[in-house]
N, C-alpha and C positions, 0 to 999 in steps of 0.2 A: 185694770183696763180703764182708758179714759173715755170710752163710749163714743169716740169720734171715728175710730178705725175698726173695721170688722176683723175679728179674730176668730179663728176656728180651732176647735179641739182637735187633737190628733186623729180621733176617729172620724170626725166630719171631714177633715182635710184628706185623710186616706181615701175616703169614698169618692171625693171629687177628682183625685188625680190617679186613681187606680193602683195605689200601692197599699200594702198591708201596714198596719200600725207598727208591727215589729220591724219592717223594712225602714220606716221613717226613723225609728229609734236608732237603727244601725247607721243610717246615713248621717244622723246627728252626731253619733260617736265618732264618725270618720270626718266630720266637719265638711261634708259635701252639701248637706241640706239641713242646716241647723234651724230650729224654730225661731220666731221673732222674739219670743219671750218664754220664760219658764217661771211658773208660780213658785216662789221661794218656800211657801209653806207646804203645798201639796206635791210639788215637783211636776205638776201637769205642764205639758208642752202646748204652746199655742202657735198657730201658723196664720199667715196673711194670705188673702187671695192673690196678692202680687207674686207670691212664690209658686203659684200653680204652673206657670209656663216652664219654670226651671224644673219642677218636679216631673212634669210630663216628659220633658226632654231627657231627664235623667232615666226615667223608666224606659224610654225607647232605646237609649244607648246601651243600657244594661241588657235589654232584651236582644239587642244585636250582638251581644257577646263582648262588648268593649270592657276591658279591665277597669276597675275602679280608679286606679291611679291615672289612667289615660282619660277617664271621664272628667276628672278635675281639670286636666289640660284643655279639654274641649270647652268646658263650661266657663273657665276663668282665664284661659290664655288668649293671646292675640289671634286674630282670624287666620293668619298664615300658619301658625303653629297648629291650630285646631284642624285646618285642612290637611296638613301633612300627617297628623295622627290618624285622621279618618281614612285617608287614602291608603296608608300602610295597613290599617286594620281591615279594610275592604279586600285588599289583595291577600291578606292572611286568611280571611274567611273563604275566599274563592279557592285557595289551595287546599284548605281543610275540606271543603265540599268536594273538590275533585278527588282527593284521597278517599273520602268516605264513599263516593260513588264507585270508585274502582274496587274498593273492598266489598261493597254490597254486590256489585256485578259478579265478582269472583265467587262469592258464596252462592249466589243464585245459580251460576253455572254448575257448581258442585252439587246443588240440590236437584239438578236435572231440569232446570227451566220450568219450575212448577206452573208458571202462568202462561207458558208458551206451548205451541204445538210443534211436533216433529213430523216431517214428511219423508217417506222413502218409497221409491217406485221400483217394483220387482216384476220379473216375468211371471205371468200367471202359472205356467207349467213349473217353473222353479219353486214358487211358493207351495204349490200342491205337492211337489216332490219332497220338500223339506218337512211339511206336515206329516207326510206318510212315513218318513224315515225317523223322525224324532218323537212324535206323540206316543208310539208304543212303548218307549222306555219309561214313561211316567208310571208311578206306583199306583196301587189300588188299595192301600192300607187306610181305612177310615180313621185310624189313630194318628196318621200323618198326612193330613189333607194337602199340605203344601207340595208333597211329592207327587200328587196327582195333577200337578200343574206343569206348564212349560214356561221357561223363562225366555222372554223376548228382549233382546238388547239391540239398540240402534246407537252406534257410535263408531268413531274412527272410520267412517265411510263404509261400514258393514252392517248387516242385519244378522244377528245370531239367534238361533233357537237351541235351547238346551233342556234336557229332561233326564231325570234319574230316579230309580227306585232303590238306590243304595247298592244294588248288585251290578248294575250296568249304567252307563251314562252315554247318551247320544247327543252329538253336537253337529249342527249344520250351519255353515257360514255362507251367506249370500252377499254378493256385491251389487247394490242397487244401481240402476242407471242414473238416478238422481236422488239426492238426499239434502235436506236442509233442516235447520232447527237444532235445538240443544240435544245432548245425549239423553237417551230415554231407556228406562229399564222397568219392565212390568211383567206380571204373571197372567197367563191365560190358562183356563182349565184345558186339559188334554182334549176333552170332547169338543170344546170350542175351536181348538186349532184344527182338529180333524174336519169339522164342518166348514171351517174357513178354507181348508185345502180343497175340498170338493167344490166349493163355490168358486175359488180362484181358478180352477182348471178350465173354466169356460171363458176366461178372459185372457186376451193377449198380454195385457199389463195390468198390474194391480198396484195402486198407491195406498200405502198404509199411513193414516193420519193418527198419530199417537199423542196422547196427553195423559194427565193424571186421572182422567175419568175413563180411560180405556183406549180402544183402537176403533177407528172407523175405516173400513176397507172400501176403496172406490175402484171400480173396474167395469168395463163394458156397459157404461151407462147405469150401473146399479151401485148400491152401497149396502154395507153390512156392518152392524155395530157389535162390538164385543166388549163386555164389561171386564174390568181387571179383577183378578182374584187377590186375596189377602195372604200375607205370610212372608217369611224370609227364606228365599231359595238358598240351598247350600252353596258355599263358596267354591264353585267348580273351577274357576280359573286358578285359584291357589292350589287346588288338588292336582290339576294338570301340570302346573309349574313345578310341583314337588315330585313328579314322577322321575324315577331313575332313568338314565339313558338306556335305550334298548340294547341288550347284549346280543340278541339274536333276531333276525328277520326271516320270515318264511312267506313265500308266495305260493298260493294254491288255488285251484279252481273253486270259485265261491259256491256255485250250485252243487258241485260234487261234495264239498265239505258239508254243506247244509244237509244234503241227503244222508250223509254218513251220520251226522249228529242226530237227525230225526230218526234214523234207523236204530237208535239205542232204545227205542220204545219208552217205557215208563221208568227207565233207570234214573237213579238220582245223580249219577256222575258219568261223564264220558271223558276218556283220557286221550290226549293227543301226544303221540310218540314220534318226534321227528327222527328221520334217518337220512342217509345219503340219497338225495334226489327223490325222497318219498316222505309221506306222512301217514302213519298208521293211526286210525281212529277206532276206538273200541271201548269196551267196558273195563273197569279196573282189573278184573280177573283175566283179561285177554280175550274174552269171547266177543262175538259180534264185531269182529275187527274188519275194517275196510282199509285197503292200502291205496293211497292216492299219489299221483305224481306231484312233486313239489320242487320248488327252487329254494334252496337254503343258502342265504348269503354269508353264512359263517358256520363253522363246525361246532359240534358238541351241544346243540340245543337241548335243554332238559325236557322231560315229559311234563305236561301240565294238564290238570283235571278241571273240568267245568261242569256246572249244572246245565244239562241240555236245554232247559227252559229259559236259560239266560243267554247262552252262546247262540242258540238257534235264531232267535229274533234279531240279534245283532248282525248276524250274517244275512238274514233275509232283508234287513233294511238297507243293505249295501246296493251299489249300482255297478254294473259291468261284470265281466266274466271272472275276474280275479279278486282274491282277498289277500291283503297284506297283514300278517300278524307280527307285531313287535313285542318281543318277550324280554323282560328284564330279569325275572326270576320266577320259579314255580309258585311262589306265594305272593307275588306282586301283580297288580292289575296288568292285563294284556290289552294293548291298543290294537283295535281292528279297523283297518282302513280299506276303502276301495282302491285298488291299485291305479285306476284311471279317474278317480274323483277325490282329489285331495281336500275338498272342502267339507267332507263328511267324516266324522271320527266317532267311533264307539269305544268305550272303555268297559272291559268285562272283568269282573272279579273271579279268580279261580277258586276252587274248593280244595281242601286238603284231601289227600288220597285215603286217609284213614277215617274220614267222616262221610256220612251219607249225603252231604249237600245241604242246601237250604230247605226250609220247610215251605212247601208250595201252598199257595192259597188260591 
């Protein structure tokens, strides 16, 4: 050093320009920012304060994502070439930002709009009816607490309520008068849904405001908060999609069938025996048989056995005078619908005729 020009060690220069010493060594190797001198004995690099502006500009361009080869063109090329390089890079970064934004937005939608709220307006009586129909299908097994919950789904312009105890499944679909926000899927305890139904029955309309922290119901100038339950609800849609097409359809008086099922007393199984224009309901040994008028849409329907404690509530949850039974096979789930209410569906598991049915709790 001649003592007339200030020279900085690599560490001191790095602190002044905001670059790491390792980065300065790399830029020296690339001949983008070489030091003003290198000690031949020690190999130490020394920089001049006059290089500070170039180093800061280099740091900024690299921070903006400009490739190193293009950095050299900007720093050492003519202004027109430098401008063209920077304009091209700016458009490239804008396109990258747009693509990233689209990807992130897509993932956020798939996550259910975690930071957004979803709003759906339903009739109060409709919501109360859905709660009455679906909540009883929830389980009571403390070892499986998630089955004690009701799944609430808001998407595709619908609000769906689903519950299952593994022996039956109840599903009610409502069409809100207004809905906005991302799709939402959350669990409520069956008790909370029942209480919500009682509360909603006193309002003409109820707006459900759903988010990751639960549901707030608004109606009649009042509000009610419901916290979400935890757990993974069974994949009921996949189960419904996997059902075999019904081979037999049977229409029967709902209240009469419910009465015949309840007439089985404490029996573990009740058998439905379809016949021409009739349905016989009785115990496996043929006793306590009740014969009901029925409309069978095809011939040869098999006999099917159920646990009365499972079939009875499914029939009771229905609406209207008639029940529609869709039977695929004696050992496959039977779909129970209200003949005049297509938005409520119950799925009931049959029992084998040589077994006593499920263990009741």
